C-alpha positions as CSV (number, residue, x, y, z in Angstrom):
1,M,-16.3,-9.4,-14.3
2,E,-17.9,-11.6,-11.7
3,K,-16.4,-11.9,-8.2
4,K,-16.4,-15.7,-8.5
5,D,-13.5,-15.4,-11.1
6,I,-11.1,-15.1,-8.2
7,S,-11.8,-15.6,-4.5
8,R,-10.3,-13.5,-1.7
9,R,-8.6,-16.7,-0.5
10,T,-7.0,-17.3,-4.0
11,F,-5.9,-13.7,-4.1
12,L,-4.3,-13.8,-0.7
13,K,-2.5,-17.1,-1.7
14,Y,-0.5,-15.0,-4.1
15,I,0.1,-11.7,-2.3
16,G,-0.4,-12.8,1.4
17,A,-3.1,-11.7,3.7
18,G,-0.9,-9.8,6.1
19,S,0.3,-7.5,3.3
20,A,-2.9,-7.1,1.3
21,A,-3.2,-3.5,2.4
22,A,0.3,-2.8,1.1
23,A,-0.5,-4.1,-2.3
24,I,-4.2,-3.5,-3.0
25,A,-4.6,-0.4,-5.0
26,A,-7.8,1.5,-5.3
27,C,-9.3,0.5,-8.7
28,G,-12.7,2.1,-9.3
29,G,-11.4,5.3,-7.9
30,K,-13.4,8.4,-7.1
31,K,-14.2,10.8,-10.0
32,T,-12.2,14.0,-9.8
33,T,-13.6,17.5,-10.3
34,D,-11.1,18.5,-12.8
35,D,-12.3,20.6,-15.8
36,T,-11.9,17.9,-18.5
37,N,-14.1,18.3,-21.5
38,P,-15.6,14.9,-22.4
39,L,-16.9,16.3,-25.7
40,T,-13.5,17.1,-27.1
41,E,-12.1,14.3,-29.3
42,P,-8.4,13.8,-29.4
43,P,-6.9,13.3,-32.8
44,T,-5.6,10.0,-34.1
45,G,-2.2,9.5,-35.5
46,Q,-0.7,12.3,-33.3
47,M,0.6,10.5,-30.2
48,T,4.1,11.5,-29.0
49,Y,6.5,8.5,-28.7
50,R,9.8,8.0,-26.9
51,R,12.4,5.6,-28.0
52,N,13.7,2.9,-25.7
53,P,17.4,3.3,-26.2
54,R,18.2,-0.4,-25.6
55,T,15.5,-2.0,-27.8
56,G,14.6,0.8,-30.2
57,E,10.9,0.3,-29.3
58,Q,8.7,3.3,-29.8
59,V,6.7,3.7,-26.5
60,S,3.7,6.0,-26.2
61,L,4.4,9.0,-23.9
62,L,1.1,8.3,-22.2
63,G,0.9,5.0,-20.4
64,Y,-2.3,3.4,-19.0
65,G,-2.1,2.6,-15.3
66,M,-4.5,-0.3,-14.8
67,M,-4.9,0.2,-11.0
68,R,-8.2,2.2,-11.0
69,L,-10.4,0.2,-13.3
70,P,-14.0,1.2,-13.8
71,T,-16.7,-0.8,-11.9
72,K,-20.3,-1.5,-12.7
73,P,-22.9,0.9,-11.4
74,D,-23.7,0.3,-7.7
75,S,-21.3,-2.7,-7.7
76,E,-17.8,-3.6,-6.8
77,D,-17.5,-5.8,-9.9
78,Y,-15.2,-4.6,-12.6
79,D,-16.9,-3.5,-15.8
80,Q,-15.0,-5.6,-18.4
81,D,-17.0,-4.2,-21.2
82,M,-16.0,-0.7,-20.3
83,I,-12.4,-1.7,-19.7
84,N,-12.4,-3.2,-23.2
85,R,-13.9,0.0,-24.7
86,Q,-11.3,2.2,-23.0
87,V,-8.4,0.0,-23.9
88,D,-9.6,-0.1,-27.5
89,Y,-10.0,3.7,-27.6
90,A,-6.5,4.1,-26.1
91,I,-4.9,1.8,-28.7
92,A,-6.8,3.5,-31.5
93,H,-5.2,6.8,-30.4
94,G,-1.7,5.4,-30.3
95,L,-1.3,4.5,-26.6
96,N,0.6,1.2,-26.4
97,Y,2.0,0.9,-22.8
98,F,-0.2,-0.8,-20.1
99,D,1.0,-1.1,-16.5
100,T,-0.6,-3.5,-14.0
101,S,0.3,-5.7,-11.0
102,P,-0.9,-8.9,-9.4
103,A,-1.8,-6.7,-6.4
104,Y,-4.1,-4.1,-8.1
105,C,-7.9,-4.2,-8.1
106,R,-8.3,-6.9,-5.4
107,G,-6.0,-9.1,-7.5
108,L,-8.0,-8.8,-10.7
109,S,-6.2,-6.1,-12.6
110,E,-3.9,-8.5,-14.5
111,R,-6.9,-10.7,-15.5
112,C,-9.0,-7.7,-16.7
113,T,-6.0,-6.3,-18.5
114,G,-5.2,-9.6,-20.2
115,I,-8.8,-10.0,-21.4
116,A,-8.8,-6.5,-22.9
117,L,-5.4,-6.8,-24.6
118,K,-5.8,-10.4,-25.9
119,R,-8.2,-8.9,-28.4
120,H,-5.4,-7.0,-30.1
121,P,-2.2,-8.2,-31.9
122,R,0.6,-8.9,-29.5
123,D,3.0,-6.6,-31.2
124,S,0.5,-3.6,-30.9
125,F,1.1,-3.1,-27.1
126,F,3.7,-3.3,-24.3
127,V,2.5,-4.8,-21.0
128,A,4.2,-4.0,-17.7
129,T,3.7,-5.9,-14.5
130,K,5.5,-6.4,-11.2
131,L,6.8,-8.9,-8.7
132,S,4.5,-7.7,-5.8
133,N,5.8,-10.1,-3.2
134,F,5.2,-7.8,-0.2
135,D,4.1,-10.4,2.2
136,P,6.7,-12.7,3.8
137,R,4.7,-15.7,2.8
138,T,5.2,-14.9,-0.9
139,Q,8.9,-14.1,-0.6
140,S,10.4,-17.5,-0.9
141,R,12.0,-18.3,-4.2
142,E,9.1,-20.8,-5.0
143,G,6.4,-18.3,-4.0
144,S,7.9,-15.5,-6.0
145,I,8.4,-17.6,-9.1
146,E,4.8,-18.7,-8.9
147,M,3.6,-15.1,-8.7
148,Y,5.7,-14.3,-11.8
149,R,4.4,-17.2,-13.8
150,N,0.8,-16.5,-12.7
151,S,1.2,-13.0,-14.1
152,M,1.8,-14.5,-17.5
153,R,-1.2,-16.8,-17.2
154,E,-3.5,-13.9,-16.1
155,L,-2.2,-11.6,-18.9
156,Q,-2.4,-14.4,-21.4
157,V,1.1,-13.7,-22.7
158,D,4.3,-15.8,-23.1
159,Y,6.6,-12.9,-22.4
160,I,6.4,-9.6,-20.4
161,D,7.6,-6.4,-22.0
162,Y,8.5,-4.5,-18.9
163,Y,8.8,-6.3,-15.5
164,L,9.5,-4.5,-12.2
165,L,10.6,-5.2,-8.7
166,H,7.6,-3.6,-7.1
167,G,7.9,-0.8,-4.6
168,I,11.5,-1.2,-3.5
169,G,12.6,1.1,-0.7
170,G,9.9,0.3,1.7
171,G,11.5,-1.5,4.6
172,G,15.0,-0.5,3.6
173,M,17.8,-2.8,2.6
174,D,16.6,-5.7,4.8
175,N,13.4,-5.8,2.8
176,L,15.3,-5.7,-0.5
177,H,17.4,-8.6,0.6
178,Q,14.4,-10.6,1.8
179,R,12.3,-10.0,-1.3
180,Y,14.8,-10.1,-4.1
181,L,18.4,-10.8,-3.2
182,D,18.7,-13.5,-0.6
183,N,16.1,-15.7,-2.3
184,G,17.9,-15.4,-5.6
185,M,14.9,-13.8,-7.4
186,L,16.8,-11.0,-9.0
187,D,19.2,-13.5,-10.5
188,F,16.2,-15.5,-11.7
189,L,14.6,-12.5,-13.3
190,M,17.9,-11.6,-15.0
191,A,18.0,-15.1,-16.4
192,E,14.4,-14.7,-17.6
193,R,15.4,-11.5,-19.4
194,E,18.3,-13.4,-21.0
195,A,15.9,-16.1,-22.2
196,G,13.6,-13.4,-23.7
197,R,10.6,-14.0,-21.4
198,I,11.3,-10.6,-19.9
199,R,12.1,-8.0,-22.5
200,N,13.0,-5.1,-20.1
201,L,13.8,-5.4,-16.3
202,G,13.5,-2.5,-13.9
203,F,12.1,-1.5,-10.5
204,S,9.6,1.0,-9.0
205,Y,10.8,3.1,-6.1
206,H,9.2,4.4,-2.9
207,G,10.9,4.8,0.4
208,E,14.4,4.8,1.7
209,I,17.0,6.4,-0.6
210,E,19.7,3.9,0.5
211,V,17.9,1.2,-1.6
212,F,17.6,3.4,-4.7
213,D,21.3,4.3,-4.5
214,Y,22.4,0.7,-3.9
215,L,20.6,-0.6,-7.0
216,L,21.9,2.2,-9.2
217,A,25.4,1.8,-7.8
218,H,25.2,-1.8,-9.0
219,H,23.8,-0.9,-12.5
220,D,26.9,-2.5,-14.1
221,Q,25.8,-5.8,-12.6
222,Y,22.0,-5.6,-13.0
223,H,21.8,-3.5,-16.2
224,W,18.5,-1.8,-15.4
225,D,16.5,-1.2,-18.6
226,F,14.2,1.3,-16.9
227,V,13.2,2.7,-13.5
228,Q,9.8,3.9,-12.3
229,I,9.8,7.0,-10.1
230,E,7.4,9.5,-8.8
231,L,7.8,12.8,-10.6
232,N,5.6,15.9,-10.7
233,W,5.9,19.6,-10.3
234,L,5.3,19.5,-6.5
235,D,7.7,16.5,-5.8
236,W,10.4,18.0,-7.9
237,N,11.8,20.1,-5.1
238,Y,9.4,19.6,-2.2
239,A,9.0,15.8,-1.8
240,D,11.2,15.8,1.3
241,E,9.3,18.7,2.8
242,I,6.0,17.0,2.2
243,N,7.4,14.1,4.1
244,D,10.9,13.8,5.5
245,R,11.1,10.2,4.4
246,N,10.6,11.0,0.8
247,T,13.3,12.1,-1.8
248,D,13.0,15.0,-4.2
249,A,12.2,14.0,-7.8
250,V,15.1,16.1,-9.1
251,Y,17.6,13.8,-7.4
252,L,15.9,10.6,-8.6
253,Y,15.7,11.9,-12.2
254,D,19.3,13.2,-12.2
255,E,20.7,9.9,-11.0
256,L,18.9,8.1,-13.8
257,R,20.1,10.5,-16.4
258,K,23.7,10.1,-15.3
259,R,23.4,6.4,-16.3
260,D,21.1,6.9,-19.3
261,I,18.4,4.8,-17.7
262,P,14.9,5.6,-19.1
263,A,12.4,6.8,-16.5
264,V,8.8,5.7,-16.3
265,I,6.8,8.3,-14.4
266,M,4.1,7.5,-11.8
267,E,2.0,9.9,-9.8
268,P,2.1,12.8,-12.3
269,L,-1.1,14.1,-10.6
270,L,-0.2,13.0,-7.0
271,G,-3.4,10.9,-6.9
272,G,-5.4,13.8,-8.4
273,R,-4.2,16.5,-6.0
274,L,-2.6,18.4,-8.9
275,A,-5.8,18.4,-10.8
276,K,-7.9,19.6,-7.8
277,V,-5.9,22.6,-6.9
278,P,-7.1,25.7,-4.9
279,Q,-9.0,28.2,-7.0
280,Y,-6.4,30.9,-6.9
281,V,-3.8,28.4,-8.3
282,A,-6.3,27.2,-10.9
283,T,-6.9,30.8,-11.9
284,Q,-3.2,31.3,-12.6
285,L,-3.0,28.1,-14.7
286,K,-6.0,29.0,-16.7
287,Q,-4.7,32.5,-17.3
288,R,-1.7,31.0,-19.0
289,D,-3.6,28.4,-21.0
290,P,-7.4,28.8,-20.9
291,E,-8.1,26.1,-23.4
292,R,-6.4,23.3,-21.5
293,S,-7.4,21.4,-18.3
294,I,-5.6,21.9,-15.0
295,A,-4.4,18.3,-15.2
296,S,-2.7,18.9,-18.5
297,W,-0.1,21.1,-16.8
298,A,1.0,18.2,-14.6
299,F,1.1,15.8,-17.6
300,R,3.1,18.3,-19.7
301,Y,5.5,18.8,-16.8
302,A,6.0,15.0,-16.3
303,G,6.4,14.4,-20.1
304,T,8.7,17.2,-21.0
305,P,12.1,16.0,-19.5
306,E,14.5,14.2,-21.7
307,G,14.8,10.5,-20.7
308,V,11.2,10.1,-19.7
309,L,9.9,7.0,-21.5
310,T,6.3,7.1,-20.6
311,V,4.0,8.8,-18.0
312,L,1.4,6.6,-16.3
313,S,-2.1,7.6,-15.5
314,G,-4.8,5.6,-13.8
315,M,-7.7,6.6,-15.9
316,T,-11.0,5.3,-14.5
317,Y,-13.2,7.5,-16.7
318,M,-13.3,7.9,-20.5
319,E,-13.2,11.7,-20.1
320,H,-9.9,11.5,-18.3
321,L,-8.5,9.2,-21.0
322,K,-9.5,11.7,-23.6
323,D,-8.1,14.7,-21.8
324,N,-4.7,13.0,-21.3
325,L,-4.7,11.9,-25.0
326,L,-5.3,15.6,-25.9
327,T,-2.2,16.5,-23.9
328,Y,0.1,13.9,-25.6
329,C,-1.4,13.9,-29.1
330,P,1.0,15.5,-29.6
331,L,2.9,16.8,-26.5
332,R,3.5,20.5,-26.4
333,P,6.6,20.6,-24.1
334,L,6.9,23.1,-21.4
335,S,9.5,25.8,-21.8
336,E,12.2,26.1,-19.1
337,E,10.4,29.2,-17.8
338,E,7.1,27.3,-17.5
339,Q,8.8,24.4,-15.7
340,R,10.5,26.6,-13.1
341,W,7.3,28.6,-12.6
342,L,5.4,25.4,-11.8
343,D,8.0,23.7,-9.6
344,T,9.0,26.9,-7.7
345,T,6.3,29.6,-7.6
346,I,3.2,27.4,-7.9
347,A,4.6,24.5,-5.9
348,H,5.5,27.0,-3.1
349,Q,1.9,28.2,-3.1
350,M,0.7,24.6,-2.8
351,M,3.1,23.8,0.0
352,E,1.6,26.6,2.0
353,E,-1.7,24.7,2.0
354,D,-0.3,22.2,4.5
355,T,-2.5,19.3,3.4
356,I,-2.0,15.7,4.2
357,P,0.0,14.2,1.3
358,C,-2.5,11.3,0.6
359,N,-2.8,10.2,-3.0
360,D,-6.0,8.1,-2.3
361,C,-4.1,5.0,-3.6
362,Q,-5.8,2.8,-1.0
363,Y,-2.5,0.9,-0.3
364,C,-3.3,1.4,3.5
365,M,-6.6,-0.4,3.1
366,P,-8.3,-2.4,4.4
367,C,-7.8,-1.1,7.9
368,P,-8.2,-3.9,10.4
369,Y,-10.6,-1.7,12.4
370,G,-12.7,-0.6,9.5
371,I,-11.5,3.0,9.2
372,D,-11.8,4.6,5.7
373,I,-8.4,6.2,6.0
374,P,-8.2,7.8,2.5
375,A,-11.7,9.1,2.7
376,A,-10.9,10.9,6.0
377,F,-7.8,12.5,4.5
378,V,-9.6,13.5,1.2
379,H,-12.4,15.1,3.2
380,Y,-10.0,17.0,5.4
381,N,-7.8,18.1,2.5
382,K,-10.9,19.4,0.5
383,F,-11.7,21.9,3.3
384,K,-8.1,22.8,3.8
385,I,-7.7,23.6,0.1
386,D,-10.9,25.5,-0.1
387,H,-9.8,27.5,3.0
388,T,-13.0,26.5,4.8
389,L,-11.5,24.2,7.4
390,P,-13.2,25.3,10.7
391,D,-10.0,25.7,12.8
392,D,-10.3,29.3,13.8
393,A,-13.2,30.2,16.1
394,G,-12.6,33.9,15.3
395,D,-13.5,33.4,11.6
396,P,-16.8,35.0,10.8
397,D,-17.7,31.9,8.7
398,Y,-16.7,29.5,11.5
399,R,-20.1,28.4,12.6
400,R,-21.2,27.7,9.0
401,N,-18.0,25.9,8.1
402,R,-18.2,23.8,11.3
403,R,-21.7,22.6,10.4
404,R,-20.7,21.9,6.8
405,Y,-17.6,19.9,7.9
406,L,-19.5,17.7,10.3
407,I,-22.5,17.1,8.0
408,S,-20.4,16.4,4.9
409,L,-18.2,14.0,7.0
410,D,-21.2,11.9,8.0
411,R,-22.4,11.8,4.4
412,A,-18.9,10.9,3.1
413,I,-17.9,8.3,5.7
414,P,-20.2,6.1,7.8
415,R,-19.7,6.9,11.5
416,D,-18.2,3.5,12.3
417,R,-15.4,4.1,9.7
418,Q,-14.4,7.6,10.9
419,P,-11.0,8.5,12.5
420,D,-12.2,8.1,16.2
421,H,-12.0,4.3,15.7
422,C,-8.3,4.4,15.2
423,I,-6.4,2.6,18.0
424,Q,-3.0,3.7,16.8
425,C,-1.9,0.1,15.9
426,G,0.3,1.4,13.0
427,Q,-0.4,-1.5,10.7
428,C,-1.1,0.9,7.9
429,M,2.1,2.9,8.0
430,P,4.5,0.4,6.3
431,H,2.2,0.2,3.3
432,C,1.9,4.0,2.5
433,P,4.1,4.9,-0.5
434,Q,4.0,8.5,0.7
435,N,5.3,7.5,4.1
436,I,2.5,9.3,5.9
437,R,2.4,8.9,9.6
438,I,-1.2,7.8,9.3
439,P,-2.1,7.3,13.0
440,R,-0.8,10.7,13.9
441,E,-2.8,12.3,11.1
442,L,-6.0,10.4,12.0
443,A,-5.6,11.5,15.6
444,K,-5.2,15.2,14.5
445,I,-8.5,14.9,12.5
446,D,-10.2,13.1,15.3
447,R,-9.3,16.0,17.7
448,L,-10.7,18.5,15.3
449,I,-13.9,16.6,14.9
450,E,-14.3,16.1,18.7
451,Q,-13.7,19.8,19.2
452,L,-16.3,20.8,16.6
453,K,-18.9,18.4,18.1
454,Q,-18.4,19.8,21.6
455,Q,-18.7,23.4,20.4
456,E,-21.9,22.5,18.6
457,T,-23.5,21.2,21.7
458,A,-22.2,23.9,24.0
């Protein structure tokens, strides 16, 4: 798709310049190093489906997250032909749930998704999108309604199957009131559901648990049709230890089950971290199931619990789409023993790695000072996971690891986009779904880099 299809000014008109970093997801994400097999063809006619208890709809257990769309080679333009091919392939293999937002892919995800889906019968897919009114300039009733109606125009539909309040929890109850309650938008969306223009109404949650609890406590008033939560074998018991502002997935899931609210799952791979595990963890997973990818364990974990409607995956590459289809065509559920092995024994081993909990979602970008925040965290985590981080001068491999770290850093990130340019302004922090204290982590990495450079010249 050509950039001229939507200008930056037009995009910011809908989501607001001041909050672009909060809303702009990666799209065109980096290729992972997971051991997927692009030559293995998933079967057709074998997709596992879950029933929406309110509507009776049969929803594919694998959902397509349209936030990391493929780009053309050596370009930032989205490759609509490839998007069409992958959507066609997904639908041919039974996938029927597509999740997007007016904020994804520089504001182009809905348009790209609409073009791809318009080529298929309307009753062959469900489309989910969100009210992504993060910026105060889009939070008026008029501005929010325009965003909602623009989603229909971009998606080329006259109703939306699954509509979400986007990312509630960030900013606490004040933010919830400002975005959805005081402006009357939640009442408006409920009326749209009553009119049939929204078929299912829910919300996605990141942030302060008070907001999650408030909305569920008022379930009798709002009648949530589904809720989107982060669930994976690391967050099940350790989300609050990864970051003290997060909530364990076991609590979120149990609260939904108490009310028979279907769960839509996001971050089953934690931004790819559960596919790129340390070698000793990968060895244990492979010993148990040598024919399956490392990523398949995370998708089986997320898809096994009762009450999960669909599991979202942002699949930039065809090989990852195929691998996930292999996992869910059909799903082989985990046993209780396998689930507990993952979320206790293996999760504990992962917690000992003490990495920065960055999912490379790009919500913190663009940094006003040009720092490539996710790239700095990904680079640091790679060395941490490989146990080659040069933080111990007594290590016999210290000199070699120090040189590797510095050389690879300059290759991965231009020097004017490295952590030393952070001025600790904190503008990135409210936008991070993982609630990472980004300036503090960048300062930690900068201290390490400066120490390595000084020792190199000593």
